[in-house]
C-alpha positions in Angstrom: 16.5 73.7 7.5 15.5 71.5 10.3 17.5 73.4 12.9 15.7 76.6 11.9 12.3 75.2 12.8 12.9 75.9 16.5 11.6 74.1 19.5 8.2 75.9 19.6 7.4 74.8 16.0 8.3 71.2 16.8 6.0 71.2 19.8 3.1 72.1 17.6 3.7 68.9 15.5 1.0 66.4 16.4 2.3 62.8 17.0 -1.3 61.7 16.1 -0.9 63.0 12.6 2.6 61.7 11.9 1.6 58.1 11.0 -0.4 59.4 8.1 2.7 61.1 6.5 4.7 57.9 5.8 4.9 56.5 2.3 2.6 53.5 2.9 -0.1 55.4 4.9 -2.5 55.8 2.0 -2.6 52.1 1.0 -3.0 51.2 4.7 -6.0 53.6 5.1 -7.7 52.2 1.9 -7.1 48.6 3.0 -8.5 49.3 6.4 -11.5 51.1 5.0 -12.4 48.2 2.7 -11.1 45.5 5.1 -8.8 44.3 2.3 -6.6 41.7 4.0 -3.6 40.0 2.6 -0.6 41.7 1.0 -0.2 45.5 1.0 2.5 47.1 -1.0 3.4 50.7 -1.9 5.1 51.3 -5.2 6.9 54.6 -5.7 8.5 55.3 -9.1 7.5 58.9 -9.7 5.4 59.5 -12.8 5.0 55.8 -13.6 3.9 54.8 -10.0 0.4 53.8 -10.9 1.2 51.7 -13.9 4.0 50.0 -11.9 1.4 49.2 -9.2 -1.1 48.0 -11.7 1.5 45.6 -13.1 2.4 44.4 -9.7 -1.3 43.8 -8.9 -1.8 41.8 -12.1 1.2 39.7 -11.2 -0.5 38.9 -7.8 -3.6 37.8 -9.7 -1.6 35.7 -12.1 0.4 33.9 -9.4 -2.7 33.2 -7.2 -1.4 35.5 -4.5 -4.8 37.3 -4.5 -8.2 37.0 -6.0 -9.0 40.7 -6.0 -6.6 43.6 -5.8 -7.3 47.3 -5.1 -4.8 49.3 -7.1 -4.6 53.0 -6.1 -2.6 56.1 -6.6 -2.3 59.4 -4.8 -0.4 62.7 -5.0 -0.6 65.5 -2.4 0.9 68.9 -3.1 3.5 70.0 -0.5 5.6 73.0 0.1 8.8 71.1 -0.8 7.3 69.7 -4.0 6.1 73.1 -5.1 9.3 74.8 -4.1 11.5 72.2 -5.8 9.7 72.4 -9.1 9.9 76.2 -8.9 13.6 76.4 -8.0 14.4 73.9 -10.9 12.6 76.2 -13.3 10.4 73.2 -14.2 7.0 74.8 -13.5 4.6 76.8 -15.7 5.0 80.5 -15.0 8.7 80.5 -14.1 9.8 81.3 -17.6 6.5 82.0 -19.4 2.8 82.0 -19.1 1.4 80.2 -16.0 -0.9 77.9 -17.9 -0.9 74.2 -18.8 -1.0 73.9 -22.6 0.5 70.7 -23.9 1.7 70.6 -27.5 1.2 74.4 -27.7 3.9 76.9 -28.6 3.5 78.4 -25.1 4.2 75.3 -23.2 6.8 76.1 -20.5 6.2 73.6 -17.7 3.5 71.8 -15.8 0.9 73.2 -13.4 1.0 70.9 -10.4 -2.1 69.1 -9.2 -3.4 66.7 -6.5 -5.3 63.5 -7.2 -6.3 60.1 -6.0 -8.0 57.1 -7.6 -8.6 53.4 -6.7 -9.4 50.6 -9.1 -10.5 47.0 -8.4 -8.8 44.4 -10.6 -9.5 40.7 -10.9 -9.3 37.9 -13.5 -12.0 37.8 -16.1 -13.2 34.4 -14.9 -13.6 35.8 -11.4 -15.6 38.8 -12.6 -17.9 36.5 -14.6 -18.5 34.2 -11.7 -19.7 37.1 -9.5 -21.5 38.7 -12.5 -19.6 41.9 -12.1 -19.9 44.8 -14.5 -16.5 45.0 -16.2 -15.5 48.6 -17.2 -12.3 47.6 -19.1 -9.8 44.9 -19.7 -6.1 45.4 -19.3 -4.3 43.7 -22.2 -0.8 44.6 -21.1 1.3 46.8 -18.8 5.0 47.1 -19.4 7.8 49.0 -17.7 11.4 49.8 -18.6 14.0 51.7 -16.6 16.6 53.1 -19.0 19.1 54.2 -16.3 19.7 57.5 -17.9 20.0 60.4 -15.4 18.1 61.3 -12.3 15.8 64.2 -13.1 16.4 64.0 -16.8 14.6 62.4 -19.8 16.5 60.6 -22.5 16.5 63.1 -25.4 15.6 60.4 -27.9 13.1 58.7 -25.6 14.8 55.3 -26.2 13.5 53.7 -23.0 10.0 55.0 -23.6 10.0 53.7 -27.2 11.0 50.3 -26.0 8.3 50.1 -23.4 5.6 51.3 -25.9 6.6 48.7 -28.5 6.7 46.0 -25.7 3.2 46.9 -24.5 1.8 46.7 -28.0 3.5 43.4 -28.6 2.4 41.9 -25.3 -1.2 43.0 -26.0 -0.9 41.1 -29.4 -2.5 43.9 -31.4 -1.7 45.8 -34.6 -1.0 49.5 -34.9 -4.3 49.9 -36.7 -6.2 48.6 -33.7 -5.3 51.6 -31.4 -8.2 54.1 -31.4 -6.9 56.5 -28.8 -3.6 57.5 -27.1 -3.8 58.9 -23.6 -0.8 61.2 -23.6 1.3 62.0 -20.6 2.3 65.4 -22.0 2.3 67.9 -19.2 3.1 71.2 -21.0 6.9 70.8 -20.7 8.7 71.4 -23.9 11.0 68.5 -23.6 8.5 65.9 -22.4 5.8 66.9 -25.0 8.2 66.8 -27.9 9.9 63.5 -26.9 6.5 61.8 -26.6 5.4 63.0 -30.0 8.8 62.0 -31.5 8.4 58.4 -30.1 4.8 58.1 -31.2 5.9 59.0 -34.7 8.5 56.4 -34.7 6.1 53.7 -33.4 3.0 54.5 -35.5 4.6 56.3 -38.5 2.0 57.7 -40.8 -0.8 56.0 -38.8 -0.3 58.5 -36.0 -2.2 61.3 -37.9 -5.3 59.2 -37.7 -5.1 58.5 -33.9 -6.5 61.1 -31.4 -3.8 61.8 -28.8 -5.0 64.1 -26.0 -3.6 65.2 -22.6 -5.9 65.4 -19.7 -3.1 67.1 -17.8 -4.1 70.3 -19.6 -7.2 70.2 -17.3 -6.1 68.2 -14.3 -2.5 69.4 -13.9 0.5 67.2 -13.3 -0.3 65.0 -10.4 2.9 62.9 -10.8 2.4 59.6 -9.0 -1.4 59.7 -9.6 -1.3 61.0 -13.2 -1.4 57.6 -14.9 -4.3 56.5 -12.7 -6.3 59.5 -14.0 -5.3 58.7 -17.5 -6.6 55.1 -17.2 -9.8 56.5 -15.7 -10.2 58.9 -18.6 -9.5 56.2 -21.2 -12.1 54.0 -19.6 -14.5 56.9 -19.6 -13.8 57.3 -23.3 -14.6 53.7 -24.0 -17.7 53.7 -21.8 -19.2 57.0 -22.9 -18.1 57.4 -26.5 -16.2 60.6 -26.3 -12.5 61.7 -25.8 -11.4 64.3 -23.4 -9.7 67.3 -25.1 -6.4 69.0 -24.7 -7.5 72.5 -23.6 -5.7 75.8 -23.7 -4.6 74.9 -27.2 -3.9 78.0 -29.4 -0.8 77.7 -31.6 0.7 74.3 -32.4 4.3 73.6 -31.6 5.7 72.6 -35.0 7.4 69.6 -33.4 4.0 68.5 -31.9 1.9 68.3 -35.0 -0.6 65.7 -33.9 -4.4 65.4 -33.5 -4.5 66.4 -29.8 -8.3 66.9 -29.8 -7.9 70.6 -29.3 -10.1 72.4 -26.7 -13.4 70.5 -27.2 -14.3 66.9 -26.3 -14.9 64.7 -29.3 -17.5 62.1 -29.8 -15.8 58.9 -30.9 -16.2 55.2 -30.4 -13.1 53.9 -28.6 -12.4 50.2 -28.3 -8.7 50.1 -27.6 -6.4 52.7 -25.9 -2.7 53.1 -25.3 -1.8 54.9 -22.0 1.6 56.5 -21.9 3.6 57.4 -18.8 7.2 58.5 -18.5 9.1 61.5 -17.1 12.3 62.7 -15.5 14.1 59.9 -13.6 14.4 57.2 -16.3 11.1 55.4 -15.5 9.0 54.5 -18.5 5.6 52.6 -18.6 2.8 52.0 -21.0 -0.5 50.1 -20.8 -3.0 48.9 -23.4 -6.7 48.6 -22.3 -9.8 47.6 -24.2 -13.6 47.4 -23.4 
């Protein structure tokens, strides 16, 4: 509690460091470093923060508010974040093995991680004019808030299903066009199973032919930055012709019977990827990207 910190502890707090602890500090530092002038906005929506920010940046391009936009994400591990996950029993090791193993029988919660990433987005015409090397094209980014319960996921994933279908429709593609699904599974029983359940509803029998891996098995759950890492990984798959695996995979959870690219990266030509992002708190997002 605050009153328990004591005067001596407060005296050790540096006023020079405090400005870097506020919510918009990261975007400010990045903007200053690159001398990116214009609008500067911080989007905070938990697990879906990066895709929400990407959608906002694309809107700025579409409306002429900006010609180029830096879209970033960051998550830093803190005592309160770690302690909160632990006290809620929502972290690997509290009730089982301390390991991140999405889709595996042993999944019992995420391993927390730290991460940051920054992307430059612009209209295709602008990129062509400056002869830029384009790494990927964003066909659609959609979001849906299902107003369920704070800290809980809708057990049937209704909001998540809606946003995935909306993203696929907005991208104007067929189900057979999806080569890879970047999963947001974080080794939590509930989240892993709900994502698989929704993917089965959306793709039906086609799902068995689509690789669906979770990089969180390697990177941990970096919450606000997680979807940014997923986008980077999906771009890497398209650029380099291989898909990152789901590691620590040993025994399949019967309710997660998918091709999760177990343990070893797989060579595969990827042209179009679906990136999923949802979690406790009723926020749901999905993006479709291509090369």
